[in-house]
C-alpha positions, -999 to 999 in steps of 0.1 A, spaced: -136 52 -634 -104 66 -649 -76 75 -625 -78 112 -630 -116 111 -624 -110 90 -591 -85 117 -580 -111 145 -585 -138 124 -567 -115 118 -538 -104 155 -536 -141 166 -536 -150 142 -507 -119 150 -487 -124 187 -490 -161 187 -481 -154 164 -451 -127 189 -438 -155 215 -438 -185 196 -428 -174 168 -405 -194 166 -373 -175 170 -340 -176 134 -327 -157 120 -298 -140 93 -318 -127 118 -344 -109 138 -318 -71 137 -314 -59 113 -288 -91 91 -287 -80 56 -279 -82 26 -301 -102 9 -273 -125 39 -275 -129 36 -312 -136 -2 -309 -162 4 -282 -179 32 -303 -181 8 -333 -199 -18 -313 -222 9 -299 -229 24 -334 -242 -9 -349 -280 -2 -355 -279 27 -329 -281 64 -338 -250 86 -329 -271 109 -306 -279 79 -283 -244 64 -285 -224 95 -274 -235 98 -237 -233 60 -232 -199 58 -248 -185 86 -224 -199 68 -194 -185 35 -205 -149 48 -212 -150 67 -179 -158 34 -161 -138 11 -183 -110 32 -200 -91 1 -211 -100 -35 -222 -85 -49 -190 -107 -27 -169 -138 -42 -185 -124 -77 -186 -119 -76 -148 -157 -73 -142 -184 -99 -148 -201 -99 -181 -234 -88 -164 -219 -54 -155 -214 -48 -193 -252 -57 -199 -263 -35 -171 -242 -6 -184 -256 -11 -219 -289 3 -207 -311 13 -236 -288 10 -266 -306 -21 -279 -294 -54 -292 -278 -62 -257 -258 -91 -271 -235 -66 -283 -225 -59 -247 -217 -96 -240 -195 -97 -273 -177 -64 -263 -170 -80 -229 -157 -112 -244 -137 -90 -268 -121 -71 -238 -112 -105 -222 -96 -117 -254 -76 -85 -259 -64 -86 -223 -54 -123 -225 -40 -124 -260 -27 -89 -267 -16 -78 -233 -45 -53 -232 -36 -36 -264 -62 -35 -293 -45 -50 -323 -40 -30 -354 -41 -58 -380 -74 -65 -397 -70 -103 -394 -61 -101 -357 -91 -79 -351 -114 -102 -370 -102 -131 -347 -117 -113 -316 -152 -122 -304 -182 -101 -319 -159 -84 -346 -167 -89 -383 -149 -75 -413 -165 -41 -411 -156 -34 -376 -121 -48 -380 -114 -26 -409 -131 5 -392 -107 1 -361 -76 -4 -383 -85 27 -402 -100 51 -378 -79 42 -347 -46 34 -364 -47 51 -398 -43 20 -419 -51 20 -456 -81 -3 -460 -114 1 -478 -142 5 -453 -177 0 -464 -210 7 -445 -245 12 -456 -238 50 -463 -208 44 -483 -225 18 -504 -253 42 -512 -228 69 -523 -210 46 -546 -242 32 -560 -254 66 -569 -223 86 -578 -204 58 -594 -229 33 -607 -259 56 -614 -282 37 -593 -310 52 -571 -297 31 -541 -273 3 -533 -282 -32 -544 -279 -62 -519 -246 -62 -501 -217 -82 -515 -185 -79 -495 -163 -88 -525 -180 -62 -549 -185 -35 -523 -148 -36 -510 -134 -37 -546 -157 -7 -556 -143 12 -525 -108 2 -530 -109 15 -566 -116 50 -553 -93 49 -522 -64 74 -525 -29 59 -525 -18 82 -498 -24 65 -464 -35 98 -445 -58 108 -474 -73 74 -476 -84 76 -439 -100 110 -443 -117 96 -476 -132 66 -458 -146 90 -430 -157 115 -456 -177 90 -477 -193 77 -446 -203 112 -435 -216 122 -469 -239 92 -470 -251 99 -435 -257 137 -438 -264 145 -475 -267 114 -498 -293 99 -475 -316 71 -483 -350 87 -485 -344 126 -492 -308 130 -506 -297 168 -503 -282 168 -538 -281 206 -537 -256 204 -510 -234 175 -523 -198 184 -536 -201 156 -562 -233 170 -578 -218 205 -578 -189 192 -597 -210 171 -621 -192 140 -605 -225 121 -596 -236 95 -622 -271 93 -609 -276 131 -610 -261 133 -645 -285 105 -657 -315 124 -645 -320 105 -613 -334 73 -628 -357 54 -604 -348 18 -611 -366 -4 -586 -341 -16 -561 -352 -45 -537 -353 -34 -502 -353 -51 -469 -387 -56 -453 -397 -32 -426 -388 -43 -390 -418 -54 -369 -433 -29 -346 -414 -28 -312 -445 -19 -292 -461 -53 -278 -432 -74 -294 -411 -101 -280 -382 -76 -283 -401 -53 -259 -407 -82 -236 -370 -91 -234 -361 -54 -228 -385 -52 -199 -369 -83 -183 -334 -69 -189 -344 -35 -175 -358 -51 -142 -326 -72 -138 -305 -42 -145 -322 -21 -119 -320 -48 -92 -287 -52 -75 -295 -88 -63 -311 -119 -81 -347 -117 -90 -373 -144 -80 -393 -157 -111 -427 -144 -98 -412 -109 -95 -396 -110 -129 -429 -123 -145 -446 -91 -134 -426 -72 -160 -447 -89 -188 -483 -91 -188 -486 -120 -214 -474 -153 -198 -467 -170 -232 -446 -139 -242 -429 -139 -209 -419 -175 -215 -405 -168 -250 -384 -137 -236 -370 -156 -207 -361 -186 -228 -344 -165 -255 -325 -143 -228 -313 -176 -212 -302 -191 -245 -284 -158 -256 -265 -158 -222 -279 -124 -213 -293 -137 -181 -285 -167 -160 -307 -190 -137 -294 -195 -103 -319 -221 -97 -354 -228 -110 -369 -197 -95 -341 -172 -94 -325 -151 -122 -297 -127 -126 -274 -110 -151 -243 -131 -160 
């Protein structure tokens, strides 16, 4: 994309974001870097509407990494409740411990330092560096990949992820101005979440389409087949549901739970065994003896 076109593209996204950005806690002035990190952990595979109340509860109880690090990891698992994928709670607790021990309780602002923390990958490290500290780095999530695929490459959807390709594509669009680059990262993410959605894009509301800056629209919306991920198996009756039932019982019980009582949470003995074995292997529960279990 020519430099002048990139500047037009950036301006359209930034101006649209200024008028249409959702009022989310992590976008408000004064929101802490720790809060941003916690929100990024929670937002992985969990909708915003479910994250907001849990995030507020979490930061009220643990406003700093040191506050969380001072408690057992099991309390993080208990407070995670219904957010799903509870190993994130263990990683977040381990992250709080590392920040407390290695960085005097202050979330680092450097991407590589952030990547060195437990449970933090490249996306989360870049997101915290950009949205908490205003660093100039390309940030790429599923929404941003889809906007670039359509608007820049003229594809109906993003191809398989490629960190090198995706970061280079976003970096080519990123404004040189540091403050503008932060707004652009957030604006691209919001545009993909609200307008340039996967199944029913609202092209009539898109600032890029209105300015004829979307290659996919200009090409007549070609429907080239793009490989998609296989659908996730149904939750109802799954081993994931069984794991959730065991964790829910342990969360609701302030003392260790005997195995016969725990087994009542799952009707299928074989499924109970798989769920229990998996939770023990993941460190989400611990065995105090052969017949007594608790959160870590």
